[in-house]
C-alpha positions as a Markdown table, in Angstrom:
| # | Residue | x | y | z |
|---|---|---|---|---|
| 1 | Met | 6.6 | -93.5 | -166.4 |
| 2 | Thr | 6.1 | -93.7 | -162.7 |
| 3 | Ile | 2.8 | -94.4 | -161.0 |
| 4 | Thr | 2.7 | -90.8 | -159.7 |
| 5 | Ser | 3.1 | -89.5 | -163.2 |
| 6 | Leu | 0.4 | -91.9 | -164.5 |
| 7 | Phe | -1.9 | -90.7 | -161.7 |
| 8 | Ala | -1.3 | -87.1 | -162.4 |
| 9 | Leu | -1.7 | -87.5 | -166.2 |
| 10 | Pro | -5.5 | -86.9 | -166.4 |
| 11 | Gly | -5.4 | -83.8 | -164.1 |
| 12 | Ile | -2.5 | -82.3 | -166.0 |
| 13 | Val | -4.2 | -82.8 | -169.4 |
| 14 | Ile | -7.4 | -81.2 | -168.1 |
| 15 | His | -5.4 | -78.3 | -166.6 |
| 16 | Glu | -3.7 | -77.5 | -169.9 |
| 17 | Leu | -7.0 | -78.0 | -171.8 |
| 18 | Gly | -8.5 | -75.4 | -169.5 |
| 19 | His | -5.7 | -72.9 | -170.5 |
| 20 | Tyr | -6.0 | -73.9 | -174.2 |
| 21 | Leu | -9.8 | -73.7 | -174.4 |
| 22 | Leu | -9.9 | -70.3 | -172.7 |
| 23 | Cys | -7.1 | -69.0 | -174.9 |
| 24 | Arg | -9.3 | -69.9 | -177.9 |
| 25 | Leu | -12.4 | -68.4 | -176.2 |
| 26 | Val | -10.8 | -65.0 | -175.6 |
| 27 | Gly | -8.9 | -64.9 | -178.9 |
| 28 | Ala | -5.3 | -65.3 | -177.6 |
| 29 | Arg | -3.1 | -66.8 | -180.2 |
| 30 | Val | -1.8 | -70.3 | -179.1 |
| 31 | Gln | 1.7 | -71.0 | -180.3 |
| 32 | Glu | 2.4 | -74.4 | -178.7 |
| 33 | Val | 0.5 | -76.9 | -176.6 |
| 34 | Val | 2.0 | -79.8 | -174.7 |
| 35 | Phe | -0.7 | -81.6 | -172.7 |
| 36 | Phe | 1.7 | -83.9 | -170.9 |
| 37 | Asp | 5.4 | -84.4 | -170.9 |
| 38 | Ala | 6.5 | -87.6 | -169.1 |
| 39 | Ala | 10.0 | -86.1 | -168.6 |
| 40 | Gly | 8.4 | -83.2 | -166.7 |
| 41 | Pro | 5.8 | -84.5 | -165.8 |
| 42 | Ser | 3.9 | -81.4 | -166.8 |
| 43 | Gly | 2.3 | -79.7 | -169.7 |
| 44 | Tyr | 2.1 | -76.1 | -170.9 |
| 45 | Val | 0.4 | -73.8 | -173.3 |
| 46 | Val | 2.4 | -71.0 | -174.9 |
| 47 | His | 0.2 | -68.2 | -176.0 |
| 48 | Ser | 0.3 | -64.5 | -176.8 |
| 49 | Val | -0.5 | -62.1 | -174.0 |
| 50 | Pro | -4.0 | -60.9 | -174.6 |
| 51 | His | -4.7 | -57.2 | -175.1 |
| 52 | Arg | -7.1 | -57.0 | -172.1 |
| 53 | Leu | -6.1 | -58.0 | -168.6 |
| 54 | Arg | -9.4 | -59.7 | -167.9 |
| 55 | Gln | -8.7 | -62.1 | -170.9 |
| 56 | His | -5.4 | -63.0 | -169.3 |
| 57 | Leu | -7.1 | -63.5 | -165.9 |
| 58 | Val | -9.6 | -65.8 | -167.6 |
| 59 | Ile | -6.8 | -67.9 | -169.2 |
| 60 | Val | -5.0 | -68.2 | -165.9 |
| 61 | Ala | -8.2 | -69.2 | -164.1 |
| 62 | Gly | -9.0 | -71.8 | -166.8 |
| 63 | Pro | -7.7 | -74.8 | -164.9 |
| 64 | Leu | -9.4 | -73.7 | -161.7 |
| 65 | Ile | -12.7 | -73.6 | -163.5 |
| 66 | Leu | -12.4 | -76.7 | -165.7 |
| 67 | Asn | -10.6 | -79.0 | -163.3 |
| 68 | Ser | -12.9 | -78.0 | -160.4 |
| 69 | Thr | -16.0 | -78.6 | -162.5 |
| 70 | Val | -14.9 | -81.9 | -164.0 |
| 71 | Gly | -13.5 | -83.1 | -160.6 |
| 72 | Phe | -16.7 | -82.1 | -158.8 |
| 73 | Leu | -18.9 | -83.9 | -161.5 |
| 74 | Leu | -16.9 | -87.1 | -161.1 |
| 75 | Phe | -17.1 | -87.0 | -157.3 |
| 76 | Arg | -20.8 | -86.3 | -157.6 |
| 77 | Ala | -21.2 | -89.3 | -159.9 |
| 78 | Val | -19.5 | -91.5 | -157.3 |
| 79 | Ala | -21.6 | -90.1 | -154.5 |
| 80 | Thr | -24.9 | -90.7 | -156.3 |
| 81 | Thr | -24.0 | -94.2 | -157.7 |
| 82 | Ala | -22.2 | -95.5 | -154.6 |
| 83 | Pro | -25.3 | -97.1 | -152.9 |
| 84 | Gly | -26.1 | -99.0 | -156.1 |
| 85 | Ala | -22.5 | -100.0 | -156.5 |
| 86 | Glu | -22.4 | -101.3 | -152.9 |
| 87 | Leu | -25.5 | -103.4 | -153.5 |
| 88 | Ala | -24.1 | -104.8 | -156.7 |
| 89 | Leu | -20.8 | -105.6 | -155.0 |
| 90 | Ala | -22.7 | -107.4 | -152.3 |
| 91 | Arg | -24.3 | -109.6 | -155.0 |
| 92 | Gly | -20.9 | -110.4 | -156.4 |
| 93 | Leu | -21.1 | -108.0 | -159.3 |
| 94 | Pro | -18.0 | -105.8 | -159.0 |
| 95 | Leu | -18.4 | -103.7 | -162.2 |
| 96 | Ala | -20.3 | -100.8 | -160.6 |
| 97 | Ala | -17.8 | -100.7 | -157.7 |
| 98 | Val | -14.9 | -100.7 | -160.1 |
| 99 | Gln | -16.5 | -97.9 | -162.1 |
| 100 | Ala | -17.1 | -95.8 | -159.0 |
| 101 | Leu | -13.5 | -96.4 | -157.8 |
| 102 | Leu | -12.1 | -95.4 | -161.2 |
| 103 | Ala | -14.3 | -92.3 | -161.3 |
| 104 | Gly | -13.1 | -91.3 | -157.8 |
| 105 | Leu | -9.5 | -91.8 | -158.8 |
| 106 | Leu | -10.0 | -89.8 | -162.0 |
| 107 | Gly | -11.8 | -87.0 | -160.0 |
| 108 | Ala | -8.9 | -86.9 | -157.5 |
| 109 | Ser | -6.3 | -86.7 | -160.3 |
| 110 | Ile | -8.2 | -83.8 | -161.9 |
| 111 | Ala | -9.0 | -82.0 | -158.7 |
| 112 | Leu | -5.4 | -82.1 | -157.6 |
| 113 | Gln | -4.4 | -80.1 | -160.7 |
| 114 | Ala | -7.1 | -77.4 | -160.3 |
| 115 | Ile | -4.9 | -74.7 | -158.7 |
| 116 | Pro | -3.1 | -72.7 | -161.4 |
| 117 | Ser | 0.6 | -73.2 | -161.4 |
| 118 | Arg | 3.4 | -71.0 | -160.1 |
| 119 | Ala | 4.1 | -70.0 | -163.7 |
| 120 | Asp | 0.5 | -69.1 | -164.2 |
| 121 | Ala | 0.5 | -67.0 | -161.0 |
| 122 | Ser | 3.8 | -65.3 | -162.0 |
| 123 | Ser | 2.5 | -64.5 | -165.4 |
| 124 | Leu | -0.6 | -62.9 | -164.0 |
| 125 | Trp | 1.5 | -60.9 | -161.5 |
| 126 | Asn | 3.8 | -59.6 | -164.2 |
| 127 | Val | 1.0 | -58.7 | -166.6 |
| 128 | Ser | -1.0 | -57.0 | -163.9 |
| 129 | Leu | 2.0 | -54.9 | -162.9 |
| 130 | Asp | 2.6 | -53.9 | -166.5 |
| 131 | Arg | -1.1 | -53.0 | -166.9 |
| 132 | Leu | -1.1 | -51.1 | -163.6 |
| 133 | Gln | 1.9 | -49.0 | -164.9 |
| 134 | Glu | -0.2 | -48.3 | -168.0 |
| 135 | Gly | -3.0 | -46.9 | -165.8 |
| 136 | Asn | -5.3 | -49.9 | -165.9 |
| 137 | Leu | -7.1 | -49.9 | -162.5 |
| 138 | Leu | -8.5 | -53.4 | -163.1 |
| 139 | Ala | -4.9 | -54.6 | -162.3 |
| 140 | Leu | -5.6 | -53.6 | -158.7 |
| 141 | Gly | -8.1 | -56.4 | -158.6 |
| 142 | Ala | -5.9 | -58.9 | -160.4 |
| 143 | Leu | -2.9 | -58.4 | -158.2 |
| 144 | Pro | -4.6 | -59.9 | -155.1 |
| 145 | Phe | -5.7 | -62.9 | -157.1 |
| 146 | Ala | -2.1 | -63.4 | -158.4 |
| 147 | Leu | -0.9 | -63.1 | -154.8 |
| 148 | Leu | -3.4 | -65.7 | -153.7 |
| 149 | Leu | -2.2 | -68.1 | -156.5 |
| 150 | Ile | 1.4 | -67.6 | -155.5 |
| 151 | Ala | 0.5 | -68.3 | -151.8 |
| 152 | Leu | -1.5 | -71.4 | -152.8 |
| 153 | Asn | 1.5 | -72.7 | -154.7 |
| 154 | His | 3.7 | -72.2 | -151.7 |
| 155 | Leu | 1.1 | -74.0 | -149.6 |
| 156 | Arg | 1.3 | -77.1 | -151.8 |
| 157 | Arg | 4.1 | -78.3 | -149.5 |
| 158 | Phe | 1.5 | -78.4 | -146.8 |
| 159 | Trp | -0.9 | -80.3 | -149.1 |
| 160 | Ile | -3.3 | -77.4 | -149.9 |
| 161 | Asp | -4.2 | -79.1 | -153.2 |
| 162 | Trp | -5.2 | -82.3 | -151.2 |
| 163 | Leu | -7.3 | -80.1 | -148.9 |
| 164 | Tyr | -9.0 | -78.6 | -152.0 |
| 165 | Leu | -9.6 | -82.1 | -153.3 |
| 166 | Leu | -11.3 | -83.1 | -150.0 |
| 167 | Ala | -13.4 | -80.0 | -150.0 |
| 168 | Leu | -14.6 | -80.5 | -153.5 |
| 169 | Ala | -15.3 | -84.2 | -152.9 |
| 170 | Gly | -17.0 | -83.3 | -149.6 |
| 171 | Leu | -19.2 | -80.8 | -151.3 |
| 172 | Ala | -20.2 | -83.4 | -154.0 |
| 173 | Val | -21.2 | -85.8 | -151.3 |
| 174 | Trp | -22.9 | -83.2 | -149.1 |
| 175 | Leu | -25.2 | -81.8 | -151.7 |
| 176 | Pro | -28.6 | -83.4 | -151.7 |
| 177 | Ala | -29.6 | -85.7 | -154.6 |
| 178 | Gly | -31.7 | -83.7 | -157.0 |
């Protein structure tokens, strides 16, 4: 396993967990779950296509919701504990600084996997087109979201996922302590 795969591991696991949990929530039958495949390195969740388009939309959005939330909370933990960690490090006690560093790395791994995959976007696109042909007007709202996800996946070569990570971390740091 490469260092890149090891770094991606937590984010991929949370990404697939997002799909899995929302499949369970909306009642979609899960046939197979692979949280991480070192040969890939990716995971996947094979599930039945839900009867309602909004259920499929929720499943596709699962990683965006879960990865963003967990990544943000980890970044927020780093932002709120950093001053104490810095003081402890100055006194020769590196544990708090190591914890903050690990939380930040974990948050980065998780946030980088927040954008639903190309397969997720394609699945939503195809299901939306099918539902539109059946007369479901909600598909008109799902198609732009699918297009956005397809565009975001193309923008990964321009590091859009890293920009998202920075925006999420920046928001966590910017919010006032409560």
